[in-house]
C-alpha positions as CSV (number, residue, x, y, z in Angstrom):
1,M,-17.0,-23.3,-19.2
2,S,-19.7,-26.3,-19.1
3,S,-21.9,-26.8,-22.0
4,G,-25.3,-28.6,-22.2
5,N,-28.5,-28.3,-20.1
6,F,-29.6,-28.7,-16.6
7,T,-33.2,-29.2,-15.2
8,Y,-34.5,-27.4,-12.2
9,V,-38.1,-27.2,-10.7
10,F,-40.0,-24.0,-10.7
11,I,-42.3,-23.8,-7.7
12,P,-44.3,-20.5,-8.1
13,A,-45.2,-18.5,-5.0
14,N,-48.8,-18.4,-6.4
15,D,-50.6,-21.6,-5.5
16,S,-52.8,-21.4,-8.6
17,K,-49.8,-21.8,-10.8
18,P,-48.5,-25.2,-11.7
19,I,-45.1,-26.5,-10.6
20,E,-42.8,-26.9,-13.7
21,A,-39.6,-28.8,-14.5
22,I,-37.6,-26.2,-16.6
23,I,-34.4,-26.9,-18.7
24,G,-31.7,-24.3,-18.4
25,D,-28.7,-23.6,-20.6
26,K,-25.3,-24.2,-18.8
27,S,-23.3,-22.4,-21.5
28,G,-23.2,-19.0,-19.7
29,G,-21.4,-20.7,-16.7
30,L,-21.4,-18.7,-13.4
31,S,-20.8,-15.5,-14.9
32,D,-23.8,-15.6,-17.0
33,D,-26.1,-17.8,-14.9
34,C,-29.4,-18.8,-16.6
35,L,-31.1,-19.7,-13.4
36,S,-30.1,-16.5,-11.7
37,K,-31.5,-14.5,-14.6
38,E,-34.7,-16.2,-14.7
39,A,-35.2,-15.8,-11.0
40,K,-34.4,-12.1,-11.0
41,Q,-36.8,-11.5,-14.0
42,Y,-39.6,-13.5,-12.1
43,F,-39.2,-11.7,-8.9
44,F,-39.1,-8.4,-10.8
45,K,-42.2,-9.1,-12.8
46,N,-44.0,-10.2,-9.5
47,S,-43.2,-7.2,-7.5
48,D,-44.4,-3.6,-7.5
49,K,-41.0,-2.7,-9.2
50,G,-42.3,-4.3,-12.5
51,E,-45.4,-2.3,-12.2
52,R,-43.4,0.9,-11.5
53,A,-41.1,0.4,-14.4
54,A,-44.1,-0.1,-16.8
55,A,-45.7,3.1,-15.4
56,L,-42.5,5.0,-15.8
57,E,-42.0,3.7,-19.3
58,N,-45.5,4.7,-20.4
59,A,-45.7,8.1,-18.4
60,T,-45.9,11.6,-20.0
61,P,-43.0,13.9,-18.7
62,E,-45.5,15.5,-16.1
63,Q,-46.2,12.0,-14.9
64,R,-42.6,11.1,-14.5
65,K,-42.0,14.2,-12.4
66,L,-44.8,12.9,-10.1
67,L,-43.4,9.4,-10.0
68,A,-40.0,10.7,-9.3
69,E,-41.2,12.9,-6.5
70,Q,-43.2,9.8,-4.9
71,L,-40.2,7.6,-5.1
72,R,-38.0,10.4,-3.3
73,E,-40.5,10.7,-0.6
74,E,-40.6,6.8,-0.2
75,V,-36.7,6.8,0.0
76,K,-36.7,9.7,2.6
77,A,-39.3,7.7,4.9
78,Q,-37.4,4.5,4.6
79,A,-34.1,6.3,5.5
80,A,-35.8,7.8,8.5
81,Q,-36.9,4.3,9.7
82,S,-33.5,2.8,9.0
83,S,-31.2,2.3,12.0
84,Y,-28.3,2.5,9.4
85,A,-29.0,5.9,8.3
């Protein structure tokens, strides 16, 4: 496993945010990849999934039931449109 650091360039999808050079840690190797973790977290936070997770976390039991039903309906609709279903 490699130790040390590496530098990568972060270019956000939002043009109003600056381009950054970021230092990552190599100690995790490919099995615990710092860059992959950062990218997954970034895309999660900047998608509706982050909003949904926050809504679910702060929801009352009744709101959770409604959110679950909404998600089921979305999955059904997507399955109906998919050529793989």
